[in-house]
C-alpha positions as CSV (number, residue, x, y, z in Angstrom):
1,M,35.3,74.6,-5.9
2,K,32.3,76.5,-4.6
3,M,31.2,73.3,-2.6
4,K,34.9,72.9,-1.2
5,T,34.8,76.6,0.1
6,M,31.4,76.2,1.7
7,T,32.5,73.2,3.4
8,S,35.8,74.8,4.8
9,M,33.8,77.5,6.0
10,L,31.2,75.3,7.8
11,L,34.2,73.5,9.3
12,A,35.7,76.6,10.4
13,A,32.3,77.8,12.0
14,G,31.9,74.6,13.8
15,A,35.4,74.7,15.1
16,I,35.0,78.2,16.4
17,G,31.8,77.5,18.0
18,T,28.9,79.7,18.8
19,A,30.1,83.3,18.5
20,Q,27.9,85.4,20.9
21,A,29.2,88.9,21.0
22,A,29.7,90.3,24.7
23,T,27.8,93.3,25.9
24,E,28.5,96.0,28.6
25,A,25.9,94.0,30.6
26,D,28.0,91.0,30.3
27,V,31.0,92.8,31.7
28,D,29.1,94.2,34.7
29,K,27.8,90.8,35.4
30,S,31.2,88.9,35.0
31,F,33.0,91.2,37.3
32,G,30.1,91.8,39.8
33,P,28.1,88.3,40.2
34,Y,27.0,89.3,43.7
35,K,25.6,92.6,43.2
36,S,22.1,91.4,43.1
37,G,22.6,88.8,45.9
38,V,25.0,86.1,47.1
39,P,24.3,82.5,46.5
40,T,22.2,80.2,48.5
41,V,22.1,76.5,48.8
42,A,19.8,74.6,51.1
43,G,21.6,73.2,54.1
44,V,24.1,75.7,54.1
45,K,24.5,79.0,56.0
46,P,27.4,81.1,57.1
47,G,28.7,80.4,60.6
48,M,27.9,76.7,60.3
49,V,30.5,73.8,60.4
50,I,30.0,70.9,58.1
51,D,30.9,67.6,59.5
52,K,30.1,63.9,59.0
53,N,26.9,64.4,60.8
54,N,25.3,67.0,58.5
55,V,27.3,66.7,55.3
56,E,24.5,64.7,53.5
57,A,22.3,68.0,53.9
58,A,25.2,70.2,52.5
59,K,26.3,67.9,49.7
60,A,24.9,70.1,46.8
61,A,27.4,72.6,47.7
62,L,30.4,70.3,47.8
63,I,32.6,68.9,45.1
64,P,32.4,65.1,45.2
65,S,36.0,64.5,46.9
66,M,35.4,67.1,49.8
67,A,31.9,65.5,50.5
68,Q,33.7,62.0,50.9
69,F,36.6,63.6,53.0
70,I,34.1,65.0,55.4
71,K,31.7,62.1,55.4
72,S,34.7,59.7,56.3
73,G,35.6,62.1,59.3
74,Q,38.8,63.3,57.7
75,T,38.0,67.1,57.9
76,T,35.4,69.5,58.8
77,L,34.5,72.7,56.8
78,A,33.7,76.0,58.2
79,V,31.4,78.2,56.3
80,G,32.1,81.8,55.9
81,E,30.1,84.9,54.5
82,T,30.2,85.2,50.7
83,Y,31.5,88.6,49.5
84,S,33.0,90.2,46.2
85,F,36.8,89.9,46.1
86,G,37.0,92.8,43.7
87,I,39.0,93.0,40.5
88,S,41.6,95.6,39.6
89,K,39.9,98.6,38.0
90,N,42.7,98.7,35.2
91,Y,41.9,95.0,34.3
92,I,38.1,95.6,34.0
93,D,38.6,98.9,32.0
94,A,41.0,96.9,29.8
95,T,38.2,94.2,29.3
96,R,35.7,97.2,28.3
97,K,38.1,98.7,25.9
98,N,38.8,95.5,24.0
99,L,35.4,93.9,24.3
100,N,34.7,91.7,21.3
101,K,38.0,92.2,19.8
102,V,39.1,88.6,20.5
103,S,38.0,85.2,19.0
104,L,39.1,81.7,18.8
105,G,41.0,80.4,15.9
106,P,40.2,77.0,14.2
107,N,42.4,75.1,16.5
108,V,42.3,74.7,20.3
109,G,45.1,77.0,21.6
110,D,44.4,79.7,18.8
111,L,43.5,83.0,20.2
112,V,43.2,85.7,17.9
113,G,43.0,89.5,18.6
114,F,43.6,89.4,22.3
115,V,45.1,92.7,23.8
116,A,44.4,92.7,27.4
117,G,41.8,92.0,30.1
118,R,39.1,89.3,30.2
119,P,38.9,87.6,26.8
120,F,35.4,86.2,27.1
121,P,33.3,88.0,29.6
122,Q,30.1,86.6,28.6
123,E,28.4,83.7,30.3
124,P,29.6,80.3,29.1
125,D,26.8,78.7,26.7
126,A,26.2,75.0,27.1
127,K,25.4,75.0,23.3
128,D,28.6,76.4,22.4
129,P,31.2,73.2,21.9
130,R,34.1,75.6,22.9
131,A,32.6,77.1,25.9
132,G,35.1,75.4,28.2
133,E,38.0,76.4,26.3
134,K,36.8,80.1,26.4
135,V,36.5,79.7,30.2
136,F,40.0,78.4,30.3
137,W,41.4,81.4,28.3
138,N,39.9,83.7,30.9
139,F,41.8,81.7,33.4
140,Q,45.0,82.0,31.5
141,H,44.5,85.8,31.3
142,N,43.0,86.4,34.8
143,N,44.6,89.1,37.1
144,R,45.8,86.4,39.5
145,I,49.4,87.8,39.6
146,G,48.8,91.6,39.1
147,D,51.3,91.6,36.4
148,S,54.1,90.3,38.7
149,Y,54.2,88.8,42.4
150,T,56.7,87.2,44.6
151,I,56.1,84.3,47.1
152,W,58.7,84.6,49.9
153,P,58.8,82.6,51.9
154,W,56.9,79.4,50.6
155,H,57.0,76.7,53.2
156,M,56.0,73.4,51.8
157,E,55.6,70.1,54.0
158,Y,55.4,66.5,52.8
159,K,52.9,64.7,55.1
160,N,51.9,61.1,55.9
161,M,48.1,61.5,56.0
162,A,47.5,58.3,58.1
163,S,50.2,59.0,60.8
164,G,50.3,62.8,60.6
165,K,54.2,62.5,60.3
166,V,55.8,65.4,58.4
167,E,58.3,63.7,56.2
168,R,59.9,66.7,54.7
169,T,60.0,70.5,55.0
170,L,61.2,72.9,52.2
171,K,61.6,76.7,52.2
172,Q,61.5,78.3,48.8
173,E,61.1,81.5,46.8
174,Y,58.8,81.9,43.8
175,H,58.5,84.9,41.4
176,I,56.2,85.3,38.5
177,I,56.4,88.0,35.8
178,Q,53.8,88.8,33.0
179,W,55.7,89.8,30.0
180,K,52.8,90.9,27.8
181,H,49.2,92.3,28.2
182,R,50.1,94.1,31.4
183,V,47.6,96.4,32.7
184,D,48.6,97.4,36.4
185,Q,52.3,97.8,36.6
186,D,54.8,99.7,34.4
187,P,56.1,99.0,32.0
188,R,52.7,98.6,30.1
189,P,51.4,96.9,28.1
190,E,54.7,94.8,27.7
191,V,58.1,94.3,29.2
192,E,60.8,94.9,26.5
193,P,63.0,93.7,25.2
194,N,61.1,90.5,24.8
195,P,62.6,88.8,21.6
196,S,61.3,85.5,22.4
197,Q,57.7,86.7,22.8
198,L,57.2,85.2,26.0
199,L,53.8,85.4,27.7
200,R,54.7,84.5,31.4
201,S,57.8,83.3,33.3
202,G,58.0,81.7,36.7
203,Y,61.3,81.5,38.9
204,L,61.7,79.2,41.9
205,K,64.6,78.8,44.2
206,V,65.0,76.4,47.0
207,H,66.7,77.6,50.2
208,E,66.2,74.7,52.6
209,P,66.8,71.7,53.3
210,Q,70.6,71.6,52.8
211,D,70.3,68.6,50.2
212,L,68.0,70.6,47.8
213,K,69.6,74.1,48.6
214,D,70.0,76.2,45.6
215,T,67.9,74.0,43.3
216,Q,66.1,76.3,40.7
217,L,63.5,76.2,38.3
218,L,62.5,78.3,35.5
219,I,59.4,78.1,33.5
220,S,58.6,80.2,30.5
221,R,55.6,80.3,28.3
222,F,55.3,81.6,24.9
223,S,52.6,84.1,23.6
224,D,52.4,81.4,20.9
225,D,50.4,78.5,22.4
226,A,51.8,76.2,19.6
227,K,55.3,76.5,21.2
228,L,56.3,74.2,24.1
229,D,56.9,75.8,27.3
230,E,60.7,76.2,28.1
231,V,61.5,74.6,31.6
232,Y,64.9,74.5,33.0
233,L,66.1,72.9,36.2
234,Y,69.2,73.5,38.1
235,L,70.3,71.0,40.7
236,G,72.7,72.4,43.2
237,F,74.5,69.3,43.9
238,Q,75.1,68.8,40.1
239,R,76.0,72.5,39.4
240,R,74.4,72.4,36.0
241,V,71.4,73.5,34.3
242,R,69.2,71.1,32.2
243,R,66.3,71.6,30.2
244,L,63.3,69.4,31.1
245,A,61.7,67.3,28.4
246,S,57.7,68.0,27.9
247,N,56.9,64.7,29.5
248,Q,58.9,65.4,32.6
249,V,56.5,68.3,33.9
250,T,54.2,65.4,35.0
251,D,56.9,63.9,37.2
252,P,56.7,64.7,41.0
253,F,58.1,67.9,41.6
254,L,61.2,67.5,44.1
255,G,59.4,64.5,45.5
256,S,56.1,66.1,46.3
257,D,52.6,65.2,45.4
258,L,52.7,68.1,43.2
259,M,54.0,68.2,39.4
260,V,54.8,71.3,37.6
261,E,51.9,70.9,35.3
262,D,49.7,71.3,38.4
263,F,50.9,74.7,39.4
264,E,48.2,77.1,40.0
265,G,45.6,74.5,39.2
266,Y,46.9,74.0,35.4
267,N,50.2,75.0,34.0
268,G,50.3,73.9,30.7
269,R,49.4,74.8,27.1
270,M,45.7,75.1,25.9
271,R,46.3,72.8,23.2
272,D,47.5,69.9,25.4
273,M,44.0,69.4,26.5
274,K,40.3,69.0,25.3
275,W,38.3,71.4,27.2
276,E,34.5,70.8,28.2
277,Y,32.1,73.0,30.2
278,K,30.1,70.9,32.4
279,G,27.8,73.7,33.8
280,T,27.6,76.3,36.4
281,R,27.1,75.6,40.1
282,E,26.9,77.3,43.6
283,L,29.7,75.7,45.5
284,L,31.7,76.0,48.8
285,V,35.2,77.0,47.9
286,P,38.3,78.2,50.2
287,F,37.8,82.0,49.5
288,Y,38.1,84.1,52.5
289,A,39.7,87.0,54.4
290,H,43.3,86.2,55.6
291,N,43.1,88.6,58.6
292,K,39.9,87.1,59.9
293,Q,41.3,83.6,60.0
294,K,42.8,81.5,62.9
295,L,46.4,81.7,61.7
296,A,49.5,79.5,62.3
297,E,51.9,80.7,65.1
298,E,54.7,78.9,63.3
299,P,57.0,79.7,61.4
300,K,57.2,83.3,62.5
301,E,57.8,86.3,60.3
302,A,59.9,89.4,61.8
303,D,57.0,91.8,60.5
304,G,54.3,89.7,62.4
305,F,52.7,88.3,59.3
306,K,51.0,85.0,60.0
307,F,50.5,82.0,57.5
308,I,47.5,80.0,57.1
309,D,47.2,76.8,59.4
310,F,46.3,73.0,58.4
311,G,44.1,70.6,60.2
312,G,42.0,67.6,59.6
313,E,43.6,64.0,59.1
314,G,47.2,64.4,58.7
315,A,46.9,68.3,58.9
316,C,46.3,68.0,55.1
317,F,43.5,70.5,54.9
318,P,43.7,74.2,54.8
319,N,42.0,75.7,58.1
320,V,40.2,78.5,56.6
321,T,36.5,79.3,56.0
322,W,34.9,78.4,52.7
323,Q,32.4,80.7,50.9
324,L,29.4,79.8,48.6
325,R,30.5,81.2,45.2
326,K,29.4,81.1,41.7
327,T,31.4,78.4,40.0
328,Y,32.2,77.0,36.5
329,V,32.9,73.2,36.2
330,I,35.2,72.4,33.4
331,E,36.7,68.9,32.4
332,S,40.1,68.9,30.8
333,V,41.4,65.6,29.0
334,P,44.8,65.3,27.7
335,V,45.3,65.0,24.0
336,N,48.3,62.6,24.6
337,P,46.9,59.2,25.3
338,D,50.2,58.5,27.4
339,H,49.5,61.3,29.8
340,V,49.9,60.1,33.4
341,I,46.1,61.4,34.0
342,S,42.8,60.5,32.4
343,K,41.4,64.0,33.0
344,R,41.0,66.9,35.5
345,V,37.9,68.5,36.8
346,H,38.4,72.2,37.4
347,Y,36.2,74.4,39.5
348,V,36.6,77.9,38.3
349,D,35.4,80.9,40.1
350,A,33.2,83.0,38.1
351,E,34.4,86.3,39.6
352,T,38.2,86.1,39.5
353,Y,38.6,82.8,37.4
354,A,40.9,81.3,40.0
355,L,41.1,77.6,40.1
356,S,40.6,77.0,43.8
357,L,39.6,73.2,43.5
358,N,40.7,70.6,41.1
359,E,40.1,66.6,40.9
360,I,42.7,64.9,39.3
361,Y,41.9,61.2,38.0
362,D,44.5,58.5,37.0
363,R,44.8,56.5,33.8
364,K,41.9,54.1,35.0
365,G,39.5,57.0,35.5
366,E,39.7,56.6,39.4
367,L,40.1,59.7,41.7
368,W,43.9,60.2,42.4
369,K,44.4,63.5,43.9
370,T,42.4,66.5,45.0
371,F,44.1,70.0,44.9
372,I,42.8,72.6,47.2
373,I,44.1,76.1,46.5
374,A,43.2,78.8,49.2
375,Y,42.6,82.4,48.2
376,T,42.2,85.6,50.1
377,D,41.4,89.0,48.7
378,S,44.3,91.6,48.5
379,E,42.3,94.0,50.9
380,S,42.6,91.3,53.8
381,H,46.2,90.5,53.3
382,M,49.3,92.6,54.0
383,P,48.8,96.2,54.1
384,K,51.2,96.8,51.0
385,N,48.9,94.5,49.0
386,A,45.7,96.5,49.7
387,G,44.0,98.2,46.8
388,R,45.5,95.8,44.1
389,G,42.2,94.0,43.3
390,V,44.1,90.5,43.1
391,A,42.9,87.3,44.5
392,I,45.9,86.1,46.5
393,N,47.1,82.5,46.5
394,D,47.6,82.2,50.3
395,G,48.4,78.4,50.3
396,F,47.5,75.0,49.1
397,S,47.1,71.3,49.7
398,I,47.3,68.5,47.2
399,I,46.1,65.2,48.6
400,D,46.8,61.9,46.9
401,V,43.7,60.0,48.1
402,Q,45.2,56.7,46.7
403,A,48.5,56.7,48.8
404,K,47.0,58.7,51.8
405,H,49.7,61.4,51.5
406,C,49.7,65.1,51.0
407,S,51.8,68.1,50.2
408,T,51.0,71.4,51.8
409,G,52.1,74.9,51.0
410,K,51.8,78.2,53.0
411,F,52.6,81.5,51.2
412,K,53.7,85.0,52.1
413,V,52.7,86.9,48.7
414,H,54.2,90.2,47.7
415,L,52.5,92.1,45.0
416,D,55.5,94.1,44.3
417,Q,57.3,94.3,41.2
418,E,60.5,95.2,42.6
419,M,61.0,91.7,44.1
420,S,60.7,90.3,40.7
421,P,63.1,92.0,38.4
422,T,63.6,90.9,34.9
423,K,67.1,89.4,35.6
424,L,65.6,86.5,37.6
425,F,64.0,84.9,34.5
426,S,66.9,83.8,32.7
427,V,69.1,80.6,32.4
428,Q,72.2,82.7,32.9
429,Y,71.0,84.1,36.2
430,M,70.3,80.4,37.5
431,R,74.0,79.6,36.6
432,G,75.2,82.9,37.9
433,S,73.3,82.7,41.3
């Protein structure tokens, strides 16, 4: 009996991994990685443009697919100054208040004792077999939405990369609300009533083109990672709501190169993947100040807001400056052997825990897509977003390297909870609207 108990304890300890208590110094380092200096990589300096003639010298700072895009002449990359994006003081305070109250359970997807803030602010440990999982819990609970946000409008284009032809243009709105663990917007810490114990919900509605008008998508994630997400789709021409099966979240979303599981870099449950920490690197990532970019003249907004632009082959690459930033490399492998991909490599920003770069591999293990998500700090965006301490998703490009095709999105983000009322996030609203 004693032997059995001891064996169980050892197995549990192995499952939970190395338990290194976080310190105040860890919190300071996690939220201020550039206080003692910014990253440097030989062959890379702010103000330079990396092209096919000098890419080899800068290769150490590039993810493999970006290096190849540049080497083949499909795009160039402008290097900007590295600076701290800054994080919401309330979020940092919540991290300090709840330091070391959270732990991993015996199974992937089990998070015990989480209240608010960054669950694991200490540096990932290569000796910890669950270091990758901890990094991704930090992503799941990062401050990327400031408790709620709205994208309106969201312009998305489907493009033939070889010809540059825009095949389809969509205009959409997208809303996200955090139901629990709120630190910035009232009500705090939770929106009530919340009988289903939801963690987060996202609601999307298509306005253009006419054949997709009024198509709606509702995604709800439960606080309990063991529960499958609820995903509902309303097709205007069918005039009915249907629940999507779990395998349908890997279908092309509205015919684009994006699937629902791709949203924000990864939009799925923790337990659906195996997570492995592959190391820390200084990499060029699309982080920048929005108001210092060469912005698009079209489409126009009444208030004068301008969207990011795209360039390179097929206009598939965000036309923004890239910073050298401390980055965690995480590999995720689907638990389900029938999944449409074999793995993703995520490049996680160490300061914000945003997923700015993701490489997606097909079942044969060959590169299928590169997902580029562009981020601006909230201080350099619309005046009403200033002071919020949120890394704002400014746009994206997902490039199918095998089909020579891409889908791009440009966003106008509002950190305004009045634009995302709770009534939006229900099946009843989908039917009624």
